[in-house]
PAPABA-390796 format. One record per residue: y, x, z of N, C-alpha, C in turn; residue number from 0; residue in one letter. Coordinates in steps of 0.05 Angstrom, whole numbers. Each point is the difference from the previous one (the first is absolute). Layout:
<sites>
<site><n_v>Y</n_v><n_u>X</n_u><n_w>Z</n_w><ca_v>Y</ca_v><ca_u>X</ca_u><ca_w>Z</ca_w><c_v>Y</c_v><c_u>X</c_u><c_w>Z</c_w><n>NUM</n><res>A</res></site>
...
</sites>
This chain:
<sites>
<site><n_v>-397</n_v><n_u>-1993</n_u><n_w>-1395</n_w><ca_v>23</ca_v><ca_u>-19</ca_u><ca_w>-8</ca_w><c_v>20</c_v><c_u>5</c_u><c_w>-14</c_w><n>0</n><res>M</res></site>
<site><n_v>7</n_v><n_u>-1</n_u><n_w>-33</n_w><ca_v>20</ca_v><ca_u>7</ca_u><ca_w>-14</ca_w><c_v>28</c_v><c_u>-10</c_u><c_w>16</c_w><n>1</n><res>T</res></site>
<site><n_v>18</n_v><n_u>14</n_u><n_w>-7</n_w><ca_v>26</ca_v><ca_u>-14</ca_u><ca_w>-3</ca_w><c_v>10</c_v><c_u>-14</c_u><c_w>-25</c_w><n>2</n><res>K</res></site>
<site><n_v>7</n_v><n_u>-20</n_u><n_w>10</n_w><ca_v>9</ca_v><ca_u>-24</ca_u><ca_w>-20</ca_w><c_v>24</c_v><c_u>14</c_u><c_w>-23</c_w><n>3</n><res>P</res></site>
<site><n_v>-5</n_v><n_u>-5</n_u><n_w>-23</n_w><ca_v>16</ca_v><ca_u>7</ca_u><ca_w>-14</ca_w><c_v>22</c_v><c_u>-26</c_u><c_w>-5</c_w><n>4</n><res>N</res></site>
<site><n_v>24</n_v><n_u>7</n_u><n_w>-18</n_w><ca_v>26</ca_v><ca_u>-5</ca_u><ca_w>5</ca_w><c_v>-12</c_v><c_u>-36</c_u><c_w>-23</c_w><n>5</n><res>K</res></site>
<site><n_v>-26</n_v><n_u>0</n_u><n_w>-18</n_w><ca_v>4</ca_v><ca_u>-22</ca_u><ca_w>-4</ca_w><c_v>-19</c_v><c_u>-8</c_u><c_w>18</c_w><n>6</n><res>S</res></site>
<site><n_v>-6</n_v><n_u>-3</n_u><n_w>18</n_w><ca_v>-25</ca_v><ca_u>-5</ca_u><ca_w>16</ca_w><c_v>26</c_v><c_u>-17</c_u><c_w>21</c_w><n>7</n><res>D</res></site>
<site><n_v>15</n_v><n_u>14</n_u><n_w>5</n_w><ca_v>22</ca_v><ca_u>-6</ca_u><ca_w>21</ca_w><c_v>18</c_v><c_u>-34</c_u><c_w>-17</c_w><n>8</n><res>I</res></site>
<site><n_v>7</n_v><n_u>7</n_u><n_w>-20</n_w><ca_v>6</ca_v><ca_u>-22</ca_u><ca_w>-11</ca_w><c_v>-10</c_v><c_u>-25</c_u><c_w>-7</c_w><n>9</n><res>F</res></site>
<site><n_v>-32</n_v><n_u>6</n_u><n_w>-19</n_w><ca_v>-14</ca_v><ca_u>-15</ca_u><ca_w>4</ca_w><c_v>-7</c_v><c_u>-28</c_u><c_w>23</c_w><n>10</n><res>H</res></site>
<site><n_v>-4</n_v><n_u>20</n_u><n_w>27</n_w><ca_v>10</ca_v><ca_u>-10</ca_u><ca_w>32</ca_w><c_v>21</c_v><c_u>-21</c_u><c_w>9</c_w><n>11</n><res>L</res></site>
<site><n_v>23</n_v><n_u>23</n_u><n_w>-15</n_w><ca_v>25</ca_v><ca_u>-22</ca_u><ca_w>8</ca_w><c_v>-9</c_v><c_u>-21</c_u><c_w>-18</c_w><n>12</n><res>I</res></site>
<site><n_v>10</n_v><n_u>5</n_u><n_w>-24</n_w><ca_v>-6</ca_v><ca_u>-33</ca_u><ca_w>-13</ca_w><c_v>-17</c_v><c_u>-21</c_u><c_w>4</c_w><n>13</n><res>G</res></site>
<site><n_v>-29</n_v><n_u>6</n_u><n_w>3</n_w><ca_v>-18</ca_v><ca_u>-16</ca_u><ca_w>17</ca_w><c_v>7</c_v><c_u>-16</c_u><c_w>32</c_w><n>14</n><res>A</res></site>
<site><n_v>17</n_v><n_u>18</n_u><n_w>4</n_w><ca_v>12</ca_v><ca_u>-13</ca_u><ca_w>27</ca_w><c_v>22</c_v><c_u>-12</c_u><c_w>-3</c_w><n>15</n><res>A</res></site>
<site><n_v>16</n_v><n_u>1</n_u><n_w>-16</n_w><ca_v>14</ca_v><ca_u>-14</ca_u><ca_w>-10</ca_w><c_v>3</c_v><c_u>-30</c_u><c_w>-7</c_w><n>16</n><res>L</res></site>
<site><n_v>-32</n_v><n_u>-1</n_u><n_w>-21</n_w><ca_v>-7</ca_v><ca_u>-19</ca_u><ca_w>-11</ca_w><c_v>-21</c_v><c_u>-12</c_u><c_w>20</c_w><n>17</n><res>V</res></site>
<site><n_v>-2</n_v><n_u>6</n_u><n_w>23</n_w><ca_v>-18</ca_v><ca_u>-16</ca_u><ca_w>28</ca_w><c_v>29</c_v><c_u>-9</c_u><c_w>15</c_w><n>18</n><res>F</res></site>
<site><n_v>23</n_v><n_u>3</n_u><n_w>-4</n_w><ca_v>18</ca_v><ca_u>-3</ca_u><ca_w>21</ca_w><c_v>13</c_v><c_u>-33</c_u><c_w>-15</c_w><n>19</n><res>I</res></site>
<site><n_v>-6</n_v><n_u>12</n_u><n_w>-30</n_w><ca_v>12</ca_v><ca_u>-24</ca_u><ca_w>-6</ca_w><c_v>-5</c_v><c_u>-24</c_u><c_w>1</c_w><n>20</n><res>G</res></site>
<site><n_v>-24</n_v><n_u>6</n_u><n_w>-9</n_w><ca_v>-23</ca_v><ca_u>-22</ca_u><ca_w>0</ca_w><c_v>-2</c_v><c_u>-17</c_u><c_w>36</c_w><n>21</n><res>A</res></site>
<site><n_v>2</n_v><n_u>10</n_u><n_w>14</n_w><ca_v>11</ca_v><ca_u>-1</ca_u><ca_w>28</ca_w><c_v>14</c_v><c_u>-20</c_u><c_w>15</c_w><n>22</n><res>V</res></site>
<site><n_v>26</n_v><n_u>14</n_u><n_w>-22</n_w><ca_v>30</ca_v><ca_u>-19</ca_u><ca_w>15</ca_w><c_v>10</c_v><c_u>-15</c_u><c_w>-25</c_w><n>23</n><res>I</res></site>
<site><n_v>-18</n_v><n_u>-5</n_u><n_w>-20</n_w><ca_v>1</ca_v><ca_u>-21</ca_u><ca_w>-16</ca_w><c_v>7</c_v><c_u>-30</c_u><c_w>16</c_w><n>24</n><res>Y</res></site>
<site><n_v>-14</n_v><n_u>-8</n_u><n_w>14</n_w><ca_v>4</ca_v><ca_u>-21</ca_u><ca_w>16</ca_w><c_v>28</c_v><c_u>-1</c_u><c_w>9</c_w><n>25</n><res>L</res></site>
<site><n_v>10</n_v><n_u>17</n_u><n_w>2</n_w><ca_v>28</ca_v><ca_u>10</ca_u><ca_w>14</ca_w><c_v>24</c_v><c_u>-11</c_u><c_w>-15</c_w><n>26</n><res>L</res></site>
<site><n_v>-8</n_v><n_u>26</n_u><n_w>-22</n_w><ca_v>31</ca_v><ca_u>-2</ca_u><ca_w>-26</ca_w><c_v>-13</c_v><c_u>12</c_u><c_w>-19</c_w><n>27</n><res>H</res></site>
<site><n_v>-4</n_v><n_u>-27</n_u><n_w>-17</n_w><ca_v>-16</ca_v><ca_u>8</ca_u><ca_w>-23</ca_w><c_v>21</c_v><c_u>22</c_u><c_w>-20</c_w><n>28</n><res>H</res></site>
<site><n_v>19</n_v><n_u>5</n_u><n_w>0</n_w><ca_v>17</ca_v><ca_u>16</ca_u><ca_w>-15</ca_w><c_v>-4</c_v><c_u>35</c_u><c_w>8</c_w><n>29</n><res>L</res></site>
<site><n_v>-3</n_v><n_u>-3</n_u><n_w>21</n_w><ca_v>-3</ca_v><ca_u>26</ca_u><ca_w>21</ca_w><c_v>-23</c_v><c_u>0</c_u><c_w>-12</c_w><n>30</n><res>A</res></site>
<site><n_v>-26</n_v><n_u>-14</n_u><n_w>4</n_w><ca_v>-33</ca_v><ca_u>9</ca_u><ca_w>-10</ca_w><c_v>3</c_v><c_u>6</c_u><c_w>-21</c_w><n>31</n><res>A</res></site>
<site><n_v>17</n_v><n_u>-15</n_u><n_w>-21</n_w><ca_v>-6</ca_v><ca_u>11</ca_u><ca_w>-28</ca_w><c_v>6</c_v><c_u>29</c_u><c_w>-12</c_w><n>32</n><res>A</res></site>
<site><n_v>32</n_v><n_u>10</n_u><n_w>14</n_w><ca_v>5</ca_v><ca_u>15</ca_u><ca_w>-5</ca_w><c_v>-17</c_v><c_u>21</c_u><c_w>22</c_w><n>33</n><res>I</res></site>
<site><n_v>-11</n_v><n_u>2</n_u><n_w>18</n_w><ca_v>-18</ca_v><ca_u>22</ca_u><ca_w>13</ca_w><c_v>-24</c_v><c_u>2</c_u><c_w>-10</c_w><n>34</n><res>C</res></site>
<site><n_v>-16</n_v><n_u>-22</n_u><n_w>-9</n_w><ca_v>-19</ca_v><ca_u>6</ca_u><ca_w>-25</ca_w><c_v>0</c_v><c_u>9</c_u><c_w>-24</c_w><n>35</n><res>V</res></site>
<site><n_v>26</n_v><n_u>-5</n_u><n_w>-17</n_w><ca_v>2</ca_v><ca_u>7</ca_u><ca_w>-16</ca_w><c_v>14</c_v><c_u>41</c_u><c_w>-9</c_w><n>36</n><res>G</res></site>
<site><n_v>16</n_v><n_u>1</n_u><n_w>20</n_w><ca_v>0</ca_v><ca_u>37</ca_u><ca_w>14</ca_w><c_v>-37</c_v><c_u>14</c_u><c_w>8</c_w><n>37</n><res>V</res></site>
<site><n_v>0</n_v><n_u>-24</n_u><n_w>10</n_w><ca_v>-31</ca_v><ca_u>15</ca_u><ca_w>6</ca_w><c_v>-22</c_v><c_u>9</c_u><c_w>-23</c_w><n>38</n><res>G</res></site>
<site><n_v>6</n_v><n_u>-24</n_u><n_w>-20</n_w><ca_v>-15</ca_v><ca_u>-10</ca_u><ca_w>-20</ca_w><c_v>5</c_v><c_u>33</c_u><c_w>-20</c_w><n>39</n><res>A</res></site>
<site><n_v>30</n_v><n_u>2</n_u><n_w>-3</n_w><ca_v>15</ca_v><ca_u>15</ca_u><ca_w>-30</ca_w><c_v>-16</c_v><c_u>31</c_u><c_w>22</c_w><n>40</n><res>V</res></site>
<site><n_v>-1</n_v><n_u>2</n_u><n_w>21</n_w><ca_v>-2</ca_v><ca_u>29</ca_u><ca_w>11</ca_w><c_v>-35</c_v><c_u>2</c_u><c_w>-5</c_w><n>41</n><res>I</res></site>
<site><n_v>-18</n_v><n_u>-18</n_u><n_w>5</n_w><ca_v>-26</ca_v><ca_u>-4</ca_u><ca_w>-10</ca_w><c_v>-7</c_v><c_u>8</c_u><c_w>-30</c_w><n>42</n><res>I</res></site>
<site><n_v>22</n_v><n_u>-13</n_u><n_w>-16</n_w><ca_v>4</ca_v><ca_u>-3</ca_u><ca_w>-25</ca_w><c_v>5</c_v><c_u>34</c_u><c_w>-13</c_w><n>43</n><res>G</res></site>
<site><n_v>11</n_v><n_u>14</n_u><n_w>11</n_w><ca_v>8</ca_v><ca_u>22</ca_u><ca_w>-5</ca_w><c_v>-19</c_v><c_u>28</c_u><c_w>10</c_w><n>44</n><res>Y</res></site>
<site><n_v>-12</n_v><n_u>-6</n_u><n_w>25</n_w><ca_v>-21</ca_v><ca_u>15</ca_u><ca_w>3</ca_w><c_v>-20</c_v><c_u>-3</c_u><c_w>-11</c_w><n>45</n><res>V</res></site>
<site><n_v>-12</n_v><n_u>-25</n_u><n_w>-18</n_w><ca_v>-25</ca_v><ca_u>-1</ca_u><ca_w>-9</ca_w><c_v>14</c_v><c_u>13</c_u><c_w>-25</c_w><n>46</n><res>R</res></site>
<site><n_v>22</n_v><n_u>0</n_u><n_w>-17</n_w><ca_v>0</ca_v><ca_u>5</ca_u><ca_w>-25</ca_w><c_v>4</c_v><c_u>25</c_u><c_w>9</c_w><n>47</n><res>V</res></site>
<site><n_v>18</n_v><n_u>17</n_u><n_w>10</n_w><ca_v>-2</ca_v><ca_u>27</ca_u><ca_w>2</ca_w><c_v>-24</c_v><c_u>13</c_u><c_w>10</c_w><n>48</n><res>S</res></site>
<site><n_v>-18</n_v><n_u>-6</n_u><n_w>4</n_w><ca_v>-16</ca_v><ca_u>3</ca_u><ca_w>4</ca_w><c_v>-28</c_v><c_u>-1</c_u><c_w>-7</c_w><n>49</n><res>T</res></site>
<site><n_v>5</n_v><n_u>-11</n_u><n_w>-19</n_w><ca_v>-26</ca_v><ca_u>-12</ca_u><ca_w>-26</ca_w><c_v>-20</c_v><c_u>20</c_u><c_w>-1</c_w><n>50</n><res>R</res></site>
<site><n_v>-25</n_v><n_u>-4</n_u><n_w>-3</n_w><ca_v>-25</ca_v><ca_u>16</ca_u><ca_w>-9</ca_w><c_v>-3</c_v><c_u>15</c_u><c_w>-17</c_w><n>51</n><res>Y</res></site>
<site><n_v>4</n_v><n_u>22</n_u><n_w>-19</n_w><ca_v>10</ca_v><ca_u>10</ca_u><ca_w>-22</ca_w><c_v>-33</c_v><c_u>16</c_u><c_w>-17</c_w><n>52</n><res>Q</res></site>
<site><n_v>-22</n_v><n_u>-8</n_u><n_w>15</n_w><ca_v>-23</ca_v><ca_u>22</ca_u><ca_w>-7</ca_w><c_v>-19</c_v><c_u>-14</c_u><c_w>-17</c_w><n>53</n><res>G</res></site>
<site><n_v>-23</n_v><n_u>4</n_u><n_w>6</n_w><ca_v>-19</ca_v><ca_u>-15</ca_u><ca_w>-27</ca_w><c_v>-19</c_v><c_u>-23</c_u><c_w>5</c_w><n>54</n><res>D</res></site>
<site><n_v>0</n_v><n_u>-5</n_u><n_w>21</n_w><ca_v>-25</ca_v><ca_u>-4</ca_u><ca_w>16</ca_w><c_v>17</c_v><c_u>-32</c_u><c_w>2</c_w><n>55</n><res>D</res></site>
<site><n_v>-19</n_v><n_u>-19</n_u><n_w>-27</n_w><ca_v>12</ca_v><ca_u>-28</ca_u><ca_w>3</ca_w><c_v>-3</c_v><c_u>-24</c_u><c_w>25</c_w><n>56</n><res>L</res></site>
<site><n_v>-24</n_v><n_u>7</n_u><n_w>16</n_w><ca_v>11</ca_v><ca_u>-12</ca_u><ca_w>25</ca_w><c_v>25</c_v><c_u>-2</c_u><c_w>12</c_w><n>57</n><res>R</res></site>
<site><n_v>6</n_v><n_u>24</n_u><n_w>4</n_w><ca_v>32</ca_v><ca_u>11</ca_u><ca_w>20</ca_w><c_v>6</c_v><c_u>-4</c_u><c_w>-20</c_w><n>58</n><res>L</res></site>
<site><n_v>13</n_v><n_u>-6</n_u><n_w>-22</n_w><ca_v>15</ca_v><ca_u>-6</ca_u><ca_w>-25</ca_w><c_v>1</c_v><c_u>-41</c_u><c_w>16</c_w><n>59</n><res>K</res></site>
<site><n_v>-19</n_v><n_u>-1</n_u><n_w>-14</n_w><ca_v>-3</ca_v><ca_u>-34</ca_u><ca_w>11</ca_w><c_v>12</c_v><c_u>-7</c_u><c_w>32</c_w><n>60</n><res>R</res></site>
<site><n_v>-3</n_v><n_u>15</n_u><n_w>10</n_w><ca_v>5</ca_v><ca_u>-8</ca_u><ca_w>33</ca_w><c_v>34</c_v><c_u>-1</c_u><c_w>-1</c_w><n>61</n><res>L</res></site>
<site><n_v>9</n_v><n_u>19</n_u><n_w>1</n_w><ca_v>33</ca_v><ca_u>9</ca_u><ca_w>-14</ca_w><c_v>11</c_v><c_u>-14</c_u><c_w>-11</c_w><n>62</n><res>S</res></site>
<site><n_v>-11</n_v><n_u>-16</n_u><n_w>-20</n_w><ca_v>13</ca_v><ca_u>-9</ca_u><ca_w>-13</ca_w><c_v>-5</c_v><c_u>-51</c_u><c_w>11</c_w><n>63</n><res>T</res></site>
<site><n_v>-28</n_v><n_u>4</n_u><n_w>10</n_w><ca_v>9</ca_v><ca_u>-12</ca_u><ca_w>29</ca_w><c_v>21</c_v><c_u>4</c_u><c_w>27</c_w><n>64</n><res>M</res></site>
<site><n_v>-1</n_v><n_u>23</n_u><n_w>7</n_w><ca_v>31</ca_v><ca_u>1</ca_u><ca_w>15</ca_w><c_v>23</c_v><c_u>-6</c_u><c_w>-4</c_w><n>65</n><res>Q</res></site>
<site><n_v>1</n_v><n_u>5</n_u><n_w>-31</n_w><ca_v>25</ca_v><ca_u>-2</ca_u><ca_w>-13</ca_w><c_v>4</c_v><c_u>-36</c_u><c_w>5</c_w><n>66</n><res>T</res></site>
<site><n_v>-16</n_v><n_u>-11</n_u><n_w>-9</n_w><ca_v>-4</ca_v><ca_u>-30</ca_u><ca_w>-4</ca_w><c_v>3</c_v><c_u>-15</c_u><c_w>28</c_w><n>67</n><res>L</res></site>
<site><n_v>-20</n_v><n_u>17</n_u><n_w>23</n_w><ca_v>17</ca_v><ca_u>-15</ca_u><ca_w>25</ca_w><c_v>23</c_v><c_u>2</c_u><c_w>17</c_w><n>68</n><res>T</res></site>
<site><n_v>18</n_v><n_u>24</n_u><n_w>-20</n_w><ca_v>30</ca_v><ca_u>2</ca_u><ca_w>8</ca_w><c_v>20</c_v><c_u>-22</c_u><c_w>-11</c_w><n>69</n><res>A</res></site>
<site><n_v>-6</n_v><n_u>-4</n_u><n_w>-38</n_w><ca_v>9</ca_v><ca_u>-21</ca_u><ca_w>-5</ca_w><c_v>-12</c_v><c_u>-28</c_u><c_w>15</c_w><n>70</n><res>V</res></site>
<site><n_v>-24</n_v><n_u>-2</n_u><n_w>9</n_w><ca_v>2</ca_v><ca_u>-31</ca_u><ca_w>22</ca_w><c_v>23</c_v><c_u>1</c_u><c_w>25</c_w><n>71</n><res>F</res></site>
<site><n_v>-1</n_v><n_u>23</n_u><n_w>4</n_w><ca_v>24</ca_v><ca_u>5</ca_u><ca_w>32</ca_w><c_v>21</c_v><c_u>-9</c_u><c_w>-10</c_w><n>72</n><res>Y</res></site>
<site><n_v>9</n_v><n_u>3</n_u><n_w>-28</n_w><ca_v>25</ca_v><ca_u>-3</ca_u><ca_w>-11</ca_w><c_v>4</c_v><c_u>-29</c_u><c_w>-14</c_w><n>73</n><res>L</res></site>
<site><n_v>-28</n_v><n_u>-15</n_u><n_w>0</n_w><ca_v>2</ca_v><ca_u>-25</ca_u><ca_w>-12</ca_w><c_v>1</c_v><c_u>-9</c_u><c_w>25</c_w><n>74</n><res>A</res></site>
<site><n_v>-5</n_v><n_u>3</n_u><n_w>29</n_w><ca_v>-1</ca_v><ca_u>-11</ca_u><ca_w>29</ca_w><c_v>36</c_v><c_u>10</c_u><c_w>8</c_w><n>75</n><res>T</res></site>
<site><n_v>7</n_v><n_u>16</n_u><n_w>-13</n_w><ca_v>25</ca_v><ca_u>-12</ca_u><ca_w>9</ca_w><c_v>25</c_v><c_u>-13</c_u><c_w>-21</c_w><n>76</n><res>A</res></site>
<site><n_v>-24</n_v><n_u>-5</n_u><n_w>-24</n_w><ca_v>32</ca_v><ca_u>-15</ca_u><ca_w>-15</ca_w><c_v>-2</c_v><c_u>-33</c_u><c_w>13</c_w><n>77</n><res>I</res></site>
<site><n_v>-31</n_v><n_u>0</n_u><n_w>4</n_w><ca_v>-7</ca_v><ca_u>-25</ca_u><ca_w>3</ca_w><c_v>8</c_v><c_u>-14</c_u><c_w>37</c_w><n>78</n><res>L</res></site>
<site><n_v>4</n_v><n_u>18</n_u><n_w>11</n_w><ca_v>16</ca_v><ca_u>-5</ca_u><ca_w>30</ca_w><c_v>32</c_v><c_u>-9</c_u><c_w>-10</c_w><n>79</n><res>M</res></site>
<site><n_v>16</n_v><n_u>24</n_u><n_w>-14</n_w><ca_v>26</ca_v><ca_u>-1</ca_u><ca_w>-8</ca_w><c_v>-9</c_v><c_u>-42</c_u><c_w>-8</c_w><n>80</n><res>Y</res></site>
<site><n_v>-8</n_v><n_u>-3</n_u><n_w>-24</n_w><ca_v>-2</ca_v><ca_u>-23</ca_u><ca_w>-13</ca_w><c_v>-9</c_v><c_u>-28</c_u><c_w>27</c_w><n>81</n><res>M</res></site>
<site><n_v>-5</n_v><n_u>6</n_u><n_w>15</n_w><ca_v>-12</ca_v><ca_u>-17</ca_u><ca_w>20</ca_w><c_v>-28</c_v><c_u>-14</c_u><c_w>-13</c_w><n>82</n><res>G</res></site>
<site><n_v>-8</n_v><n_u>10</n_u><n_w>-16</n_w><ca_v>-32</ca_v><ca_u>-10</ca_u><ca_w>-10</ca_w><c_v>-22</c_v><c_u>16</c_u><c_w>25</c_w><n>83</n><res>N</res></site>
<site><n_v>-17</n_v><n_u>-25</n_u><n_w>9</n_w><ca_v>-21</ca_v><ca_u>10</ca_u><ca_w>22</ca_w><c_v>-20</c_v><c_u>15</c_u><c_w>-7</c_w><n>84</n><res>S</res></site>
<site><n_v>-1</n_v><n_u>3</n_u><n_w>-35</n_w><ca_v>-22</ca_v><ca_u>14</ca_u><ca_w>-8</ca_w><c_v>-8</c_v><c_u>39</c_u><c_w>6</c_w><n>85</n><res>L</res></site>
<site><n_v>34</n_v><n_u>-2</n_u><n_w>14</n_w><ca_v>-1</ca_v><ca_u>33</ca_u><ca_w>11</ca_w><c_v>-27</c_v><c_u>8</c_u><c_w>16</c_w><n>86</n><res>W</res></site>
<site><n_v>-3</n_v><n_u>-24</n_u><n_w>13</n_w><ca_v>-26</ca_v><ca_u>15</ca_u><ca_w>16</ca_w><c_v>-30</c_v><c_u>6</c_u><c_w>-17</c_w><n>87</n><res>V</res></site>
<site><n_v>0</n_v><n_u>-17</n_u><n_w>-18</n_w><ca_v>-23</ca_v><ca_u>9</ca_u><ca_w>-18</ca_w><c_v>-1</c_v><c_u>29</c_u><c_w>-8</c_w><n>88</n><res>I</res></site>
<site><n_v>24</n_v><n_u>-1</n_u><n_w>-8</n_w><ca_v>8</ca_v><ca_u>29</ca_u><ca_w>-16</ca_w><c_v>-6</c_v><c_u>25</c_u><c_w>21</c_w><n>89</n><res>C</res></site>
<site><n_v>20</n_v><n_u>-7</n_u><n_w>27</n_w><ca_v>-14</ca_v><ca_u>12</ca_u><ca_w>10</ca_w><c_v>-11</c_v><c_u>14</c_u><c_w>23</c_w><n>90</n><res>L</res></site>
<site><n_v>-20</n_v><n_u>-28</n_u><n_w>-3</n_w><ca_v>-37</ca_v><ca_u>4</ca_u><ca_w>5</ca_w><c_v>-14</c_v><c_u>13</c_u><c_w>-21</c_w><n>91</n><res>L</res></site>
<site><n_v>-2</n_v><n_u>-1</n_u><n_w>-25</n_w><ca_v>-5</ca_v><ca_u>10</ca_u><ca_w>-24</ca_w><c_v>9</c_v><c_u>32</c_u><c_w>1</c_w><n>92</n><res>Y</res></site>
<site><n_v>23</n_v><n_u>2</n_u><n_w>7</n_w><ca_v>4</ca_v><ca_u>22</ca_u><ca_w>6</ca_w><c_v>-11</c_v><c_u>23</c_u><c_w>19</c_w><n>93</n><res>A</res></site>
<site><n_v>-8</n_v><n_u>-4</n_u><n_w>32</n_w><ca_v>-5</ca_v><ca_u>-1</ca_u><ca_w>13</ca_w><c_v>-29</c_v><c_u>9</c_u><c_w>5</c_w><n>94</n><res>A</res></site>
<site><n_v>-21</n_v><n_u>-21</n_u><n_w>-19</n_w><ca_v>-19</ca_v><ca_u>2</ca_u><ca_w>-6</ca_w><c_v>-12</c_v><c_u>16</c_u><c_w>-22</c_w><n>95</n><res>V</res></site>
<site><n_v>15</n_v><n_u>13</n_u><n_w>-21</n_w><ca_v>3</ca_v><ca_u>16</ca_u><ca_w>-20</ca_w><c_v>1</c_v><c_u>24</c_u><c_w>14</c_w><n>96</n><res>M</res></site>
<site><n_v>28</n_v><n_u>6</n_u><n_w>27</n_w><ca_v>0</ca_v><ca_u>25</ca_u><ca_w>7</ca_w><c_v>-31</c_v><c_u>7</c_u><c_w>14</c_w><n>97</n><res>E</res></site>
<site><n_v>-9</n_v><n_u>-14</n_u><n_w>22</n_w><ca_v>-24</ca_v><ca_u>7</ca_u><ca_w>14</ca_w><c_v>-33</c_v><c_u>0</c_u><c_w>-21</c_w><n>98</n><res>L</res></site>
<site><n_v>-4</n_v><n_u>-10</n_u><n_w>-21</n_w><ca_v>-18</ca_v><ca_u>12</ca_u><ca_w>-21</ca_w><c_v>16</c_v><c_u>24</c_u><c_w>-7</c_w><n>99</n><res>V</res></site>
<site><n_v>11</n_v><n_u>2</n_u><n_w>-6</n_w><ca_v>16</ca_v><ca_u>25</ca_u><ca_w>-20</ca_w><c_v>-7</c_v><c_u>21</c_u><c_w>35</c_w><n>100</n><res>L</res></site>
<site><n_v>11</n_v><n_u>10</n_u><n_w>24</n_w><ca_v>-8</ca_v><ca_u>11</ca_u><ca_w>13</ca_w><c_v>-26</c_v><c_u>9</c_u><c_w>4</c_w><n>101</n><res>I</res></site>
<site><n_v>-23</n_v><n_u>-20</n_u><n_w>-9</n_w><ca_v>-29</ca_v><ca_u>-4</ca_u><ca_w>-1</ca_w><c_v>-6</c_v><c_u>9</c_u><c_w>-12</c_w><n>102</n><res>W</res></site>
<site><n_v>12</n_v><n_u>3</n_u><n_w>-34</n_w><ca_v>-13</ca_v><ca_u>13</ca_u><ca_w>-14</ca_w><c_v>3</c_v><c_u>32</c_u><c_w>-13</c_w><n>103</n><res>R</res></site>
<site><n_v>29</n_v><n_u>-2</n_u><n_w>11</n_w><ca_v>11</ca_v><ca_u>27</ca_u><ca_w>-21</ca_w><c_v>-13</c_v><c_u>22</c_u><c_w>29</c_w><n>104</n><res>T</res></site>
<site><n_v>-13</n_v><n_u>16</n_u><n_w>-8</n_w><ca_v>-9</ca_v><ca_u>25</ca_u><ca_w>12</ca_w><c_v>16</c_v><c_u>13</c_u><c_w>18</c_w><n>105</n><res>P</res></site>
<site><n_v>-9</n_v><n_u>22</n_u><n_w>16</n_w><ca_v>22</ca_v><ca_u>7</ca_u><ca_w>21</ca_w><c_v>5</c_v><c_u>29</c_u><c_w>-17</c_w><n>106</n><res>R</res></site>
<site><n_v>19</n_v><n_u>10</n_u><n_w>6</n_w><ca_v>12</ca_v><ca_u>26</ca_u><ca_w>-11</ca_w><c_v>-2</c_v><c_u>27</c_u><c_w>22</c_w><n>107</n><res>Q</res></site>
<site><n_v>-14</n_v><n_u>18</n_u><n_w>-9</n_w><ca_v>-17</ca_v><ca_u>32</ca_u><ca_w>17</ca_w><c_v>32</c_v><c_u>9</c_u><c_w>8</c_w><n>108</n><res>S</res></site>
</sites>
């Protein structure tokens, strides 16, 4: 097993914050929106800083989809802050896209 690098650790922290924010939404809306927002910013930063720079069009498209997923996480935080219940749809879309990306992205050797 390979040692996780800094971007993997930051991505895990961001994903944990998004999850925690979604769970605590029932208790405190503002704290949940802030938690999801911070997690989304961390995920977005990791996605932009580790963007694919090669020539493979498939991997470029998958990298663009990862960035779009980070935008949906930010939209989730904004909708939570506004009190709009559509944040659930944005979060669901981002989660489904994460699963598709995990399934479609090849493993690094």
